[in-house]
N, C-alpha and C positions, 0 to 999 in steps of 0.2 A: 841704541837701536833694538827693536824687537828681534827675536830669533825667527829666522825664515825657514819654513818647511816646504820642500819641493817634492811633488809627486813626480819622480823621475823614471827613467827607463823607456821613455816614449820619444825618441829612441836614445841609445847611448850617446849618439852625436849631439842630439839636442840637449841632453842633460849636461854634457860637458860645456856646451856653448852657454847655457844659462849660468852655470857656476862661474865661468870666466867673466861673463858680462857683469854679474853681481859683484864679484871681487873688484874688478877694474872700476866699475861705476861708483863704488863706495869710497874710492880713494880720492882725496882732495889735495890740491897743491898746498904745500906747507904742513900737511898733516903727517902723522907717523905712518910711513909706508908699510909698516908691518901690521897695522890695525885693520882687520878685515871684518866684514859682517859675519855673524854666526849663522851658519846654514846647516840644516839637517836634510838629508836626501833619503827618500825611500824609493829604491829602484824596483819597479814592478816587473813582472814577467809579461812583456807586451803581447805575447801569443794568447794569454788568457783574456786580455781586454779585447783584442781584435776578434777573437772567437765569439765573445758575447755581442760585439757590434754586428758582426755578420749574421748572427742569429736573431738580431733585432730585439734582444733582451734588455730593454731600457731599464726596467726596475733593478735587474741584477747588476747592471753597470753602475748605477747610482749606489747600490749597496756596496759593491766592490770598492769604488773610489772613496766612499764614506769611511770604510774600514781602514783604508790607507791613511786618510787624513787623521783618523783617530789615533793611529800609531805614531804619527808625527807629533800630535799633541802630547802623548805620553812621553815622547822623547824630549819634550821641552819647547817645541815650536809654538809661536804665538800668532803667526799668520801663515797662510799656505797659498800655493799656486800650482796649477797644472802645467807641466812643461811641454804642452802641445796645444794646437788649436782644436783638433778634432773632439777631445773630451769636453770642450766648452759647450758642445751641443747639449750636454746634460747638466750644465752649471746651475740653472734655476732650481731643478729638483735637488741637486746636491747641496746647495746652500741651505735648504730647509732642514737637512739632517746632519750636515758636517759639523765637526767639533770646533772648527776654526774658521775665522773669516777668510774668504778666498778672493784673491785679486784677479780680475777678469782681463784676459788678453783682448777681448772684443771691445770692452768699454775703453780700455787704454788706447786702442787703435782708433776708435771713434773720436776720442778727445784729440788725438794727434792730427787726424784728418781735418777736424773742425778748426783747429788752431792754424792750419795751413790754408784754410779757405777752400778746400777741395769740394767738388760737387758731384763727381761721377767716377767711381772706382771699379776696376776690374779685379775680381777676387780669384786667386789661384790657391788651390789646396786639395785635400782629399775630397772624395765625393760626399762624405758625410758633412764636411765643413761647407762645401759649396752648395749642397742641396738642402741643408737644414734650415736655412733662413736666419741663422744667428747674426750674421753680418748685415744682411739687408734690413732686418728688423731694427737692430741697434743703431746703425748709421742712418737709417731712414728717419729715425726720431730727430735727427739733426738736419734733415733735408738732403742727405747725401744718397744718391742712387748707386746701387751695386749691381754690376753685371757679372755673369759667370760664363765660361766657355760653353759651346754646344755639347750635346751628349757625347760625341766622339772625343772631344777635347777633355771633358771631365773624366771619361774612362781612361784616356791616356795618362792624365795627371795622376790619377789614383793608382794605376798599375805601376808607374815609374816611382812614385813616392814610396810605396810599400816594397816594390821589387828591387829597386836600385838605390835611391837616395837614402833610404833608411839603413842601407848597408854601407853607405859611404862611397858609392860608385857613381861617377858622373861621366857619361859618354858624350863626345862632341855633338853627335846627331840629336841627342836628347836635349842638350842645351839649345841647339838651334831651333828645335820644335817649340820649346818654351818661348823663345824670342819671337818666333813666327806667330804664335797665338797672341802674344802681347801686341805685336805690330798690327795684326788684323783688327783688334778691338780699338786700338788707338786711331787707326785710319777710318774704320767704318762706323764705330759707335761714339767716337769723340771722347773716350775716357781721358780724364786728366791725371789719373794715378793708377798704380797697380799695387794691390795688397798681397804681400807674400804671406799667405795665410797658412803656412806650414813651416815648421822650424827647420826643415831640410832644404827648402827652396833657395835660400841664400847661397847654397852650394852651387847653384846654377845661375842665378840672376843677381847682379850687383847694381847699385843705384846708377852708376855711370853707363849701364847698358841700354837705358831707355831714355827717350826725350820727355818723359813725364815723371811726376813724383813717384818714388818707390817707397812703400811703407813696409819696413822689415818688422813684422809683428813681434819677433823675438826680442829685438833691441828695445822696442817700445814697451813691451811687457816687463822686461828687466828693470827699466827705469821706474815703472809704476810700482813694482814690487818694492824697490828700494824706498820710494816715497812713502808707501804704506807702512814700511818698517820704521820710518822716522829718520832716514838718511837726509841730510840737508841737500838742497838742489845744487848741481854743479855750477 
């Protein structure tokens, strides 16, 4: 297998989840249980990246992430991945300057949605993820419609993700608000799936919580990373 490089620290919780998913996903029945994929993690200072995002400094964000990918290459990584949905808003520009091939969480999710025959998804995530169009553009290429919550819903999700979930905190009333948003769009818009477009949202929503398909982008991305690294399918 190729050595995997992760741009981590977005957040510590998501970095841990990616690491565990990659380790577990690479293990096969009958194989040596001690044989793990080689993973190099560069944990960024998230405050630096968020500051650039809030200032709208797109070129600086691409330069920042490109430098991190370059450090992963120097450390021996052969492929790389961003351990969050939000920075994928800059993936196209990043790919033109990055030192390593990058595995896209959005493309992996599109492939998973298409494989399940889904046609209309509700996207939950940060405001950058929901408003950037990265999911609607990519999934739209396969004829899958993407709906996002209204302005108040998007503001709520963004505030909670950065202010609570990123710190590992989950309040019951927050969980209920998430479920209410999903139920509204299932009932009124007829969505057949919900995309958990932030690596912290699975702290709040699990597949059994909803009567439609739930696409956990972190799990989907981890599988795609392993496939790109050369791990045989389970």
